[in-house]
C-alpha positions as CSV (number, residue, x, y, z in Angstrom):
1,X,-21.8,39.6,57.3
2,X,-22.1,35.8,57.8
3,X,-24.1,33.7,55.4
4,X,-24.6,36.4,52.8
5,X,-23.4,35.7,49.2
6,X,-22.2,38.6,47.1
7,X,-24.2,39.6,44.0
8,X,-21.9,37.7,41.6
9,X,-22.4,34.3,43.5
10,X,-26.2,34.7,43.5
11,X,-26.1,35.6,39.8
12,X,-24.0,32.5,39.1
13,X,-26.6,30.3,40.8
14,X,-29.5,31.9,38.8
15,X,-27.5,31.5,35.6
16,X,-26.7,27.9,36.3
17,X,-30.4,27.2,37.1
18,X,-31.5,28.9,33.8
19,X,-28.9,27.0,31.9
20,X,-30.1,23.7,33.4
21,X,-33.7,24.3,32.5
22,X,-33.1,25.5,28.9
23,X,-30.5,22.9,27.8
24,X,-32.1,19.9,29.5
25,X,-35.6,20.7,28.1
26,X,-34.9,19.4,24.5
27,X,-34.9,15.9,26.0
28,X,-38.6,16.2,26.8
29,X,-39.5,16.4,23.0
30,X,-39.4,12.8,21.6
31,X,-38.2,12.3,18.1
32,X,-40.4,11.2,15.2
33,X,-39.7,8.1,13.1
34,X,-38.7,9.2,9.7
35,X,-37.5,8.2,6.2
36,X,-34.6,10.2,4.8
37,X,-33.7,10.2,1.2
38,X,-30.6,11.6,-0.5
39,X,-28.7,11.0,-3.7
40,X,-25.9,8.5,-4.3
41,X,-23.8,11.4,-5.5
42,X,-23.4,14.5,-3.4
43,X,-24.2,16.6,-6.5
44,X,-27.8,15.2,-6.9
45,X,-30.6,17.7,-6.2
46,X,-33.5,16.5,-4.0
47,X,-36.3,19.0,-4.7
48,X,-40.0,19.2,-4.1
49,X,-40.8,16.9,-7.1
50,X,-38.7,14.1,-5.4
51,X,-40.5,14.8,-2.1
52,X,-43.9,14.6,-3.7
53,X,-43.0,11.3,-5.4
54,X,-42.0,9.9,-2.0
55,X,-45.3,11.1,-0.5
56,X,-47.4,9.6,-3.4
57,X,-45.6,6.3,-2.9
58,X,-46.5,6.2,0.8
59,X,-50.1,7.2,0.0
60,X,-50.4,4.4,-2.5
61,X,-49.1,2.0,0.1
62,X,-51.5,3.3,2.7
63,X,-48.7,4.3,5.1
64,X,-49.6,7.3,7.3
65,X,-47.0,10.2,7.2
66,X,-46.7,13.9,7.9
67,X,-44.2,16.7,7.9
68,X,-42.4,16.2,4.6
69,X,-39.5,18.6,4.0
70,X,-36.5,19.0,1.8
71,X,-33.4,21.3,1.8
72,X,-32.3,20.5,-1.8
73,X,-29.8,17.8,-0.7
74,X,-32.0,15.5,1.5
75,X,-35.7,14.9,2.0
76,X,-37.4,13.7,5.2
77,X,-40.9,12.3,5.6
78,X,-42.1,11.6,9.2
79,X,-44.0,8.4,9.7
80,X,-46.9,8.4,12.2
81,X,-46.6,4.8,13.1
82,X,-43.0,3.7,14.0
83,X,-43.9,0.1,13.3
84,X,-44.5,1.1,9.6
85,X,-41.1,2.8,9.3
86,X,-39.3,-0.3,7.8
87,X,-42.1,-1.0,5.4
88,X,-42.1,2.7,4.3
89,X,-38.3,2.5,3.6
90,X,-38.8,-0.6,1.4
91,X,-41.6,0.8,-0.7
92,X,-39.8,4.1,-1.2
93,X,-36.5,2.3,-2.2
94,X,-38.4,0.2,-4.6
95,X,-40.0,3.2,-6.3
96,X,-37.0,5.5,-6.3
97,X,-34.5,3.0,-7.5
98,X,-30.7,2.6,-6.8
99,X,-29.8,6.2,-7.7
100,X,-31.1,7.3,-4.3
101,X,-30.0,6.4,-0.7
102,X,-33.1,5.7,1.4
103,X,-32.4,5.4,5.2
104,X,-34.2,5.0,8.5
105,X,-33.9,8.0,10.8
106,X,-35.3,9.8,13.8
107,X,-36.4,13.4,13.1
108,X,-36.0,15.7,16.1
109,X,-39.0,17.7,17.3
110,X,-37.0,20.3,19.3
111,X,-38.7,23.8,19.0
112,X,-37.1,26.3,16.8
113,X,-36.4,28.7,19.6
114,X,-34.4,26.0,21.4
115,X,-32.5,25.1,18.3
116,X,-31.6,28.8,17.8
117,X,-30.0,28.7,21.3
118,X,-28.0,25.5,20.5
119,X,-30.3,23.2,22.4
120,X,-30.4,19.6,21.4
121,X,-31.4,16.3,23.0
122,X,-28.8,13.9,24.3
123,X,-27.5,11.3,22.0
124,X,-28.6,7.8,23.0
125,X,-26.3,4.8,22.7
126,X,-27.1,1.7,20.7
127,X,-28.4,-0.1,23.8
128,X,-31.0,2.6,24.5
129,X,-32.2,4.0,21.2
130,X,-31.4,1.1,18.9
131,X,-29.9,2.3,15.6
132,X,-29.0,1.2,12.1
133,X,-27.2,-2.0,11.3
134,X,-25.2,-2.3,8.1
135,X,-23.6,-5.6,6.9
136,X,-21.0,-5.0,4.2
137,X,-19.4,-7.7,2.1
138,X,-15.8,-7.1,1.0
139,X,-14.9,-8.3,-2.5
140,X,-11.7,-10.1,-1.7
141,X,-11.4,-11.4,-5.3
142,X,-10.7,-7.8,-6.3
143,X,-7.9,-7.5,-3.8
144,X,-6.4,-10.7,-5.2
145,X,-6.8,-9.5,-8.8
146,X,-5.0,-6.2,-7.8
147,X,-2.1,-8.2,-6.4
148,X,-1.9,-10.3,-9.5
149,X,-1.9,-7.2,-11.7
150,X,1.0,-5.7,-9.7
151,X,3.0,-8.9,-9.8
152,X,2.3,-9.2,-13.6
153,X,3.7,-5.7,-14.2
154,X,6.8,-6.4,-12.1
155,X,7.4,-9.6,-14.1
156,X,7.1,-7.8,-17.4
157,X,9.5,-5.1,-16.2
158,X,12.2,-7.5,-14.9
159,X,12.0,-9.6,-18.1
160,X,12.5,-6.5,-20.2
161,X,15.5,-5.5,-18.1
162,X,17.0,-9.0,-18.7
163,X,16.1,-8.8,-22.4
164,X,13.9,-11.9,-22.2
165,X,11.5,-12.0,-25.2
166,X,8.0,-13.2,-24.8
167,X,4.9,-13.2,-27.0
168,X,2.5,-12.1,-24.2
169,X,2.0,-12.0,-20.5
170,X,-1.6,-11.7,-19.2
171,X,-4.0,-12.7,-16.4
172,X,-6.4,-15.5,-17.3
173,X,-8.8,-16.9,-14.6
174,X,-6.7,-15.6,-11.7
175,X,-3.6,-17.0,-13.3
176,X,-0.6,-15.3,-14.8
177,X,0.0,-16.8,-18.2
178,X,3.1,-16.1,-20.3
179,X,3.6,-17.2,-23.9
180,X,7.1,-17.6,-25.4
181,X,8.6,-18.4,-28.8
182,X,11.3,-20.9,-27.8
183,X,12.0,-23.2,-24.8
184,X,15.3,-21.5,-24.0
185,X,13.6,-18.3,-23.2
186,X,11.0,-20.2,-21.2
187,X,13.7,-21.8,-19.0
188,X,15.5,-18.5,-18.5
189,X,12.3,-16.7,-17.6
190,X,11.3,-19.5,-15.2
191,X,14.6,-19.2,-13.3
192,X,14.3,-15.4,-13.0
193,X,10.7,-15.5,-11.8
194,X,11.5,-18.3,-9.3
195,X,14.4,-16.2,-7.9
196,X,12.5,-12.8,-7.6
197,X,8.9,-13.7,-6.9
198,X,8.3,-15.9,-3.8
199,X,4.6,-15.1,-3.6
200,X,3.6,-17.0,-6.7
201,X,4.0,-20.7,-7.6
202,X,4.1,-22.5,-10.9
203,X,1.2,-24.7,-11.9
204,X,2.7,-26.0,-15.2
205,X,1.9,-29.6,-16.0
206,X,3.8,-32.1,-18.1
207,X,1.0,-32.2,-20.7
208,X,0.9,-28.4,-20.9
209,X,2.3,-26.5,-23.9
210,X,6.0,-26.2,-23.1
211,X,6.1,-22.6,-24.4
212,X,3.7,-21.5,-21.7
213,X,4.4,-20.4,-18.1
214,X,1.5,-20.4,-15.7
215,X,1.6,-19.0,-12.1
216,X,-0.9,-18.5,-9.3
217,X,-0.6,-16.8,-5.9
218,X,0.4,-19.3,-3.2
219,X,-2.0,-20.0,-0.3
220,X,0.0,-18.1,2.2
221,X,0.0,-15.0,0.0
222,X,-3.7,-15.2,-0.6
223,X,-4.4,-15.5,3.1
224,X,-2.2,-12.5,3.9
225,X,-3.9,-10.4,1.1
226,X,-7.4,-11.3,2.3
227,X,-6.6,-10.6,6.0
228,X,-4.8,-7.3,5.2
229,X,-7.7,-6.2,2.9
230,X,-10.2,-6.7,5.7
231,X,-8.0,-4.9,8.3
232,X,-7.4,-2.0,5.9
233,X,-11.1,-1.7,5.1
234,X,-12.0,-1.8,8.8
235,X,-9.5,1.0,9.5
236,X,-10.9,3.1,6.6
237,X,-14.5,2.5,7.8
238,X,-13.7,3.6,11.3
239,X,-12.0,6.7,10.0
240,X,-15.0,7.5,7.9
241,X,-17.5,7.0,10.7
242,X,-15.3,9.1,13.1
243,X,-15.2,11.9,10.6
244,X,-19.0,11.8,10.3
245,X,-19.2,12.4,14.0
246,X,-21.3,9.3,14.7
247,X,-21.4,8.7,18.5
248,X,-20.4,5.3,20.0
249,X,-20.3,3.4,16.6
250,X,-19.5,-0.3,16.3
251,X,-17.3,-1.4,13.4
252,X,-16.3,-5.0,13.6
253,X,-15.4,-8.0,11.4
254,X,-17.8,-10.8,10.9
255,X,-16.6,-14.1,9.3
256,X,-14.1,-14.2,6.5
257,X,-15.2,-11.3,4.3
258,X,-17.9,-9.3,6.1
259,X,-17.9,-6.2,8.2
260,X,-20.7,-5.0,10.6
261,X,-21.3,-1.3,11.1
262,X,-23.8,-0.2,13.8
263,X,-24.8,3.4,14.2
264,X,-26.8,4.4,17.3
265,X,-29.1,7.2,18.1
266,X,-30.4,10.1,16.1
267,X,-27.9,10.4,13.3
268,X,-28.0,11.5,9.7
269,X,-28.2,7.8,8.7
270,X,-28.7,8.6,5.0
271,X,-25.4,10.6,5.0
272,X,-23.7,7.8,6.9
273,X,-25.1,5.1,4.5
274,X,-23.8,7.0,1.5
275,X,-20.3,7.5,2.9
276,X,-20.0,4.0,4.4
277,X,-21.4,2.3,1.4
278,X,-19.4,4.3,-1.1
279,X,-16.2,2.8,-2.3
280,X,-14.3,5.4,-4.3
281,X,-10.8,5.8,-5.4
282,X,-8.7,7.9,-7.7
283,X,-6.2,7.0,-10.4
284,X,-3.9,9.4,-12.1
285,X,-3.2,8.3,-15.7
286,X,-1.4,9.9,-18.6
287,X,-3.3,10.4,-21.8
288,X,-2.3,7.7,-24.3
289,X,-0.2,8.6,-27.2
290,X,-1.1,5.5,-29.2
291,X,-4.3,3.5,-29.6
292,X,-3.4,1.3,-26.7
293,X,-5.2,2.2,-23.5
294,X,-8.6,2.5,-21.9
295,X,-11.3,4.9,-23.0
296,X,-13.4,6.7,-20.4
297,X,-16.2,9.2,-20.4
298,X,-16.1,12.5,-18.6
299,X,-18.3,12.9,-15.5
300,X,-19.7,16.3,-16.4
301,X,-20.6,18.0,-19.6
302,X,-17.6,18.9,-21.7
303,X,-16.9,19.4,-25.4
304,X,-14.8,16.2,-25.5
305,X,-17.0,13.4,-24.4
306,X,-14.3,10.8,-23.7
307,X,-10.5,10.3,-23.7
308,X,-8.1,7.5,-24.1
309,X,-5.8,7.0,-21.0
310,X,-2.9,4.7,-20.5
311,X,-3.6,1.4,-18.8
312,X,-1.1,1.9,-16.0
313,X,-1.7,4.5,-13.3
314,X,1.0,6.9,-12.2
315,X,-0.4,6.9,-8.6
316,X,-3.7,5.9,-6.9
317,X,-5.6,7.0,-3.9
318,X,-3.5,4.7,-1.7
319,X,-0.7,7.3,-2.0
320,X,-2.9,10.1,-0.6
321,X,-2.0,11.1,3.0
322,X,-4.3,14.2,3.2
323,X,-7.2,15.7,1.3
324,X,-9.0,18.9,2.0
325,X,-12.0,20.5,0.2
326,X,-11.7,24.1,-0.8
327,X,-12.4,26.5,-3.6
328,X,-10.2,27.8,-6.4
329,X,-9.7,31.4,-7.5
330,X,-13.0,31.3,-9.5
331,X,-15.0,30.0,-6.6
332,X,-15.3,26.4,-8.0
333,X,-14.9,23.4,-5.7
334,X,-11.6,21.6,-5.6
335,X,-9.7,19.1,-3.4
336,X,-6.2,19.8,-2.3
337,X,-4.2,16.6,-2.3
338,X,-1.0,15.7,-0.3
339,X,0.8,12.5,-1.3
340,X,3.2,10.2,0.7
341,X,6.9,10.2,-0.2
342,X,6.5,7.3,-2.6
343,X,3.5,8.9,-4.4
344,X,5.3,12.3,-4.5
345,X,8.4,10.7,-6.1
346,X,6.3,8.7,-8.7
347,X,4.3,11.8,-9.6
348,X,7.4,13.9,-9.9
349,X,9.2,11.3,-12.0
350,X,6.2,10.8,-14.3
351,X,5.4,14.5,-14.9
352,X,9.1,15.6,-15.3
353,X,9.4,13.7,-18.6
354,X,5.9,14.4,-19.8
355,X,5.5,18.2,-19.7
356,X,3.0,19.2,-22.4
357,X,1.1,15.9,-22.2
358,X,-2.3,15.7,-20.5
359,X,-2.8,14.0,-17.1
360,X,-6.2,12.5,-16.4
361,X,-7.8,12.1,-13.0
362,X,-10.0,9.0,-13.1
363,X,-12.7,8.7,-10.5
364,X,-13.6,5.1,-9.7
365,X,-16.8,4.2,-7.8
366,X,-18.0,0.7,-6.9
367,X,-21.8,1.0,-6.8
368,X,-24.8,-1.2,-6.5
369,X,-28.1,-0.9,-8.4
370,X,-31.4,-2.4,-7.5
371,X,-33.0,-4.9,-9.9
372,X,-36.7,-5.6,-9.4
373,X,-38.1,-9.1,-9.8
374,X,-41.4,-10.8,-9.0
375,X,-41.4,-13.8,-6.7
376,X,-43.5,-16.9,-7.2
377,X,-46.0,-15.4,-4.7
378,X,-46.3,-12.3,-6.7
379,X,-44.3,-10.1,-4.3
380,X,-41.8,-7.5,-5.7
381,X,-38.3,-8.3,-4.6
382,X,-35.2,-6.1,-4.8
383,X,-31.8,-7.4,-5.5
384,X,-28.5,-5.4,-5.2
385,X,-26.2,-5.9,-8.2
386,X,-22.7,-4.5,-7.9
387,X,-21.1,-2.6,-10.8
388,X,-18.1,-0.3,-11.3
389,X,-18.3,3.2,-12.7
390,X,-15.1,4.9,-14.0
391,X,-15.2,8.5,-15.3
392,X,-12.7,11.2,-15.9
393,X,-13.1,14.3,-13.6
394,X,-10.2,16.2,-14.9
395,X,-7.8,16.1,-17.9
396,X,-5.3,18.9,-17.8
397,X,-2.0,19.7,-19.6
398,X,1.1,19.2,-17.4
399,X,2.7,22.7,-17.2
400,X,5.5,21.8,-14.9
401,X,6.8,18.9,-12.7
402,X,4.3,18.1,-10.0
403,X,5.3,17.1,-6.4
404,X,3.6,15.9,-3.3
405,X,1.0,18.6,-3.3
406,X,-1.5,19.6,-6.0
407,X,-5.2,20.1,-6.5
408,X,-8.1,18.3,-8.3
409,X,-10.8,20.3,-10.0
410,X,-13.8,19.4,-12.2
411,X,-16.1,18.2,-9.3
412,X,-19.9,18.6,-9.3
413,X,-20.3,20.9,-6.4
414,X,-19.0,21.6,-2.9
415,X,-20.7,18.6,-1.3
416,X,-19.0,16.2,-3.7
417,X,-15.6,17.7,-3.1
418,X,-16.1,17.4,0.7
419,X,-17.2,13.7,0.3
420,X,-14.2,12.9,-2.0
421,X,-11.8,14.6,0.5
422,X,-13.3,12.6,3.3
423,X,-13.0,9.3,1.5
424,X,-9.4,10.0,0.5
425,X,-8.5,11.3,3.9
426,X,-10.0,8.3,5.6
427,X,-7.8,6.0,3.6
428,X,-8.1,4.0,0.5
429,X,-10.0,0.7,0.6
430,X,-8.0,-2.4,-0.2
431,X,-11.1,-3.9,-1.9
432,X,-14.6,-2.8,-2.9
433,X,-17.4,-3.3,-0.4
434,X,-21.1,-3.6,-0.9
435,X,-24.0,-3.2,1.6
436,X,-25.8,-6.6,1.6
437,X,-28.1,-5.9,4.6
438,X,-29.5,-2.9,6.4
439,X,-31.9,-3.0,9.3
440,X,-32.8,-1.4,12.6
441,X,-31.6,-3.0,15.8
442,X,-32.8,-3.1,19.3
443,X,-35.8,-0.7,19.3
444,X,-37.9,-2.7,21.8
445,X,-34.9,-3.5,24.0
446,X,-34.0,0.1,24.0
447,X,-37.4,1.2,25.0
448,X,-37.4,-1.3,27.9
449,X,-33.9,-0.2,29.0
450,X,-34.9,3.4,29.0
451,X,-38.1,2.7,31.0
452,X,-36.2,0.6,33.5
453,X,-33.4,3.2,33.7
454,X,-35.9,6.1,34.3
455,X,-37.6,4.0,37.0
456,X,-34.3,3.3,38.7
457,X,-33.3,7.0,38.7
458,X,-36.8,8.0,39.9
459,X,-36.8,5.4,42.7
460,X,-33.3,6.3,43.8
461,X,-34.1,10.0,43.7
462,X,-37.4,9.5,45.6
463,X,-35.7,7.5,48.4
464,X,-32.9,10.0,48.7
465,X,-35.4,12.9,48.9
466,X,-37.4,11.2,51.6
467,X,-34.3,10.4,53.6
468,X,-33.0,14.0,53.5
469,X,-36.3,15.5,54.5
470,X,-36.8,13.0,57.4
471,X,-33.2,13.3,58.7
472,X,-32.4,17.0,58.0
473,X,-35.9,18.6,57.9
474,X,-35.8,22.1,56.3
475,X,-32.1,21.7,55.3
476,X,-33.1,18.5,53.7
477,X,-35.5,20.4,51.5
478,X,-32.7,22.7,50.4
479,X,-30.6,19.7,49.6
480,X,-33.4,18.1,47.6
481,X,-33.8,21.3,45.5
482,X,-30.1,21.3,44.8
483,X,-30.2,17.5,44.0
484,X,-32.9,18.1,41.4
485,X,-30.9,20.9,39.9
486,X,-27.9,18.6,39.8
487,X,-29.8,16.1,37.6
488,X,-30.9,18.9,35.3
489,X,-27.4,20.3,35.1
490,X,-26.0,16.8,34.3
491,X,-28.5,16.3,31.5
492,X,-27.9,19.8,30.2
493,X,-24.2,19.4,30.0
494,X,-24.4,16.0,28.4
495,X,-26.8,17.4,25.8
496,X,-24.7,20.5,24.9
497,X,-21.4,18.7,24.7
498,X,-22.8,15.8,22.6
499,X,-22.1,13.1,25.1
500,X,-23.8,9.7,24.5
501,X,-26.0,8.2,27.1
502,X,-25.7,4.5,27.4
503,X,-27.2,1.9,29.8
504,X,-24.0,2.0,31.9
505,X,-24.4,5.8,31.7
506,X,-27.7,5.5,33.5
507,X,-26.0,3.5,36.2
508,X,-23.6,6.4,36.5
509,X,-26.5,8.8,37.0
510,X,-28.0,6.6,39.7
511,X,-24.6,6.5,41.4
512,X,-24.4,10.3,41.1
513,X,-27.8,10.7,42.8
514,X,-26.5,8.8,45.8
515,X,-23.2,10.6,45.8
516,X,-24.7,14.0,45.4
517,X,-26.1,14.1,48.9
518,X,-22.8,13.0,50.5
519,X,-21.5,16.5,50.6
520,X,-24.7,17.8,52.2
521,X,-24.6,15.0,54.8
522,X,-21.1,16.0,55.8
523,X,-22.1,19.7,55.9
524,X,-25.3,19.2,57.8
525,X,-23.6,16.8,60.3
526,X,-20.9,19.4,60.9
527,X,-23.5,22.1,61.5
528,X,-25.2,19.9,64.1
529,X,-21.9,19.3,65.9
530,X,-21.2,23.1,65.9
531,X,-24.7,23.7,67.4
532,X,-24.1,21.0,70.1
533,X,-20.9,22.8,71.1
534,X,-22.7,26.0,71.7
535,X,-22.0,27.9,68.5
536,X,-24.6,30.5,67.3
537,X,-26.9,29.5,64.4
538,X,-25.1,31.8,61.9
539,X,-21.6,30.7,63.1
540,X,-22.6,27.0,63.0
541,X,-23.8,27.3,59.4
542,X,-20.7,29.2,58.3
543,X,-18.4,26.7,60.1
544,X,-20.3,23.7,58.7
545,X,-19.8,24.7,55.1
546,X,-16.2,26.0,55.5
547,X,-14.8,23.1,57.5
548,X,-16.5,20.4,55.5
549,X,-15.3,21.8,52.2
550,X,-11.8,20.2,52.3
551,X,-13.1,16.7,53.0
552,X,-15.7,17.0,50.2
553,X,-13.1,18.2,47.8
554,X,-10.6,15.4,48.6
555,X,-13.3,12.7,48.3
556,X,-14.6,14.0,44.9
557,X,-11.2,14.5,43.4
558,X,-10.2,10.9,44.1
559,X,-13.4,9.7,42.5
560,X,-13.0,12.0,39.6
561,X,-9.4,10.6,39.0
562,X,-10.8,7.1,38.9
563,X,-13.6,8.2,36.5
564,X,-11.0,9.8,34.2
565,X,-8.8,6.7,34.2
566,X,-11.9,4.6,33.3
567,X,-12.6,6.9,30.4
568,X,-9.0,6.9,29.1
569,X,-8.4,3.1,29.2
570,X,-12.0,1.9,28.8
571,X,-14.1,1.6,25.8
572,X,-17.8,1.6,24.9
573,X,-20.0,1.0,28.0
574,X,-17.1,1.7,30.4
575,X,-16.6,5.1,28.8
576,X,-20.3,5.8,29.0
577,X,-20.3,5.1,32.7
578,X,-17.2,7.3,33.2
579,X,-18.6,10.3,31.3
580,X,-21.8,10.5,33.4
581,X,-19.9,9.9,36.6
582,X,-17.3,12.6,35.8
583,X,-19.9,15.2,34.8
584,X,-22.1,14.2,37.8
585,X,-19.2,14.7,40.3
586,X,-18.6,18.3,39.0
587,X,-22.2,19.3,39.0
588,X,-22.9,17.7,42.4
589,X,-20.0,19.7,43.9
590,X,-21.5,22.9,42.6
591,X,-25.1,22.2,43.7
592,X,-24.3,20.7,47.1
593,X,-21.8,23.4,48.1
594,X,-22.7,26.6,46.3
595,X,-26.4,26.1,45.5
596,X,-27.6,24.7,48.8
597,X,-25.7,27.4,50.7
598,X,-27.3,30.0,48.5
599,X,-30.7,28.7,49.4
600,X,-29.8,28.6,53.1
601,X,-28.4,32.1,52.9
602,X,-31.6,33.3,51.2
603,X,-33.8,31.9,54.0
604,X,-31.8,32.4,57.2
605,X,-28.7,34.5,56.3
606,X,-28.3,37.7,58.3
607,X,-31.3,36.9,60.5
608,X,-31.4,36.5,64.2
609,X,-32.5,32.9,64.8
610,X,-32.3,31.1,68.1
611,X,-33.1,27.6,66.9
612,X,-32.2,25.9,63.7
613,X,-34.6,23.2,62.3
614,X,-32.0,20.6,61.2
């Protein structure tokens, strides 16, 4: 029978409509401004006492709040007045101190029944929702010091091979200073260093002690070290942000030694702040046999409170190519480590000759602590002071020669093992970084953009709806219903796949609204032609849909190819436009061809009609 869908097609239309309503609906529940608190370490417990302390701080500062909650790892307090959000963060940070990460956030208000179905609102890009802005400062002096230490160790090694005696070689005020007993040894050492080390230059003066050799890194080397340190930190930060799943992030260099990180939308900004701001590394050092070395405390409670480790590391986190969190045979958290070829060789060489000795895993964190001070006006000011914390997380006896793969134990919980694995997997930082500024960006601009974007979509939709009804009458109403469903489907798909809506993405939606009726215009025009040629109503409808299908498919496939190319070679705003356009093309084909015909079939299919209102 003409113009009658089988049961499965009608069921498909109903399922699509239900899907559109359910998964688009979370976007009608606006998020609350919130303050989120978590620990600097993933092992810190955020319980009800911490939450009550946050709430008392807000009460004392006369900041209205509601809906405080904690899950043991983070605490969230919702702020009634969004303008008070930044002030709330400042007073909580001042009260809680530097052991906690306090971050601005947006707390979703999606009902529990929608959450249980996987419903969630669309992520909004930085240009719409605003977001959090971090400014990090890279400690380039540490990168230079690290290079000096490496060069110093190489100088010592080559002088020992050449049997050149010296009293001492050390770093003093960013200079490598060597002391000798006689001038002959000085001259021999100078010739060897000049031949083998082109990245340093002598700064000896005629009036200087002739038994001293003093070297500094040359300007070209310093410039290369600083530039590569910034680039490596940029790469590591991008990897960290990508592993966090932050949508449409911006990670870029600013000036000589600063990096900007901007995170848009409703994100776990406290988690992001902890991961981005944390500079952690590992060093594997053998336990010292003599009194020469560095003494470090253990991170967790052990019978032995500290241990003496050798000054030189066997390998560092820079040699790690992969790190995955898991559990050992006793259910305790661990991190499975894979080294690069150089690191595997160094680890194998060091452990082969030291079976029976203990190997320590040193966890190094570059942190900041807040120091309170009172300004001349009597206001409390907070100042971030950087410091380095080094602790042993494991000290185990070497039972056999180790290779490229092994595991680290002694961590304070599964969350910390996951964080450590993420940091190592993302890549070691060439130099420590410290957060020097955090603020929200673009909230008012985002609100204006959203308002204007909604107006443009609404105006475009209204004009299209009017046009279709005026030109195609009852069939125009069917097309309008399908067009509305197309927008709901578009929003539902973008929400469920986690796509980010940006301002260019709104432009893509507006374009989709205009394109969505193209197929119906072709179909309805074809039906009119068939009626003019004397075809019956039912045959005209059937021919109109069937004969227009090929043209519609060709036109949409070419547009879809262009959208995919834009997505693959574009970035940021271009990708946002391509995503909405691509999804809009697919949903509009379904609604304009399948859904409108389903509506038409339901109204006129199988009925004897002499005249069609089109």
